[in-house]
N, C-alpha and C positions, 0 to 999 in steps of 0.2 A: 520220185526218189530213186537213188541208185540201187542196184540189185543188192549191194552189200548192206543196205539199210533195212532190208526185209528179213523176216524170220518166219520159219515154218515150225509149227508145234502140233503135238497130238492132243486131240480133244479126249479127255478122260471122263467127262460127265456133262450132261445138259441140265442146267438149273431151271430154265424156263424159256419158252418161245414167246417173244413179244408180239411179233406179227410175221407175215410171210417171208420177210427179208431181214429180220433181226432176231437174234437169240442170245441168251446168256449162257456161257459155257465155262467149264473148268478145264484149264489148259495146263499140260505138263511142260513147264518151261525149262526144267532142269530136274535131274533125279531128286525125288523127295520134295520138289518145290512145285506147288500147284497154285495157279492164280485164277481168279474169276474175272472174266472179261465179257463186255457186251460186244457182240460181233454183228456188223452190218455186212450182209452178203454182197460181194462185189459182182457187178454185171447184170443185176436184175432189179426191177422196181415192182413192188406188189401193191395192191389196193390199200388205202388208208382206212382207218376206223369210220370215216365219214361215208364209206360205202360198205355198210356192215355185212351184207350177204357175201360179197366178193372177198372182203377182208377175212371173214370167218373161214371160207374155203381155202384161201391161200395159207392162212395160219395153220389150219388143220393139215394141209399137205406137208408143210415144212415140219410140223411136229412128228408126223408119221415117218417122213424121210429120215429125220434125225434118229428116231427110235429104232428103225430097221437097219440103218447103215452101220457098217463095221469099218474100223480102221479110218476114222475121220481125221483129216489134217486140215489145218488152217494156215494159209500164208498171208501175213500182214505186212504192209509196207508203210502205212500211215494211219492216222486217226482223222475222223471228220469233225465238223464244228460242234457236234453233240457229244464228243468224247468217245464215240464208238470206234472200235478197231475195224478198219475196212479190210475184209478178208475174202480170199478165194477159198471156198470150202469144197473139199474133195473127199470122197469115200472110196476105199479099196473095193467095195462091193457094189456101190451104186453110182460111181462117177461124180460129175460136177453138179453141185446143188443148184446153182443159178440156171444151168442148162435144163435141169430136170423141171424146175418151176416153170420156165418158159415153155418147154415142150408140153407140159400138162395144162397149159392155158391159164395159169394163175399169176403170171407176171409178164412184163415186157422187158426187152433188153434195155439196159441203162448204162451209159458210158461215162456220165459225169464223174462218178466216183473213182474212175481209173487213175 
């Protein structure tokens, strides 16, 4: 997608974490306008539920990262076939979420969603 088709928004709330690379967030898309969106974190792939131990640890890591991070922004350029917004997730205090998941050993680099 061309750069002008992308948008960057502030995360104002986390509704729930689905797994290590997917969460549901409240996004401030305009003053006084908040939407709820399922975000698929770009650049990383984490274990699925079929691998329950590793899935649990990856999910717990992402929950903690999102709870501790401040100033989270998401940049989205497109949606996937499941209707999830494919987003680069960055925090002012904790950096890039995908990189953090990979460095912690809870996921592997994933380029297909780029």
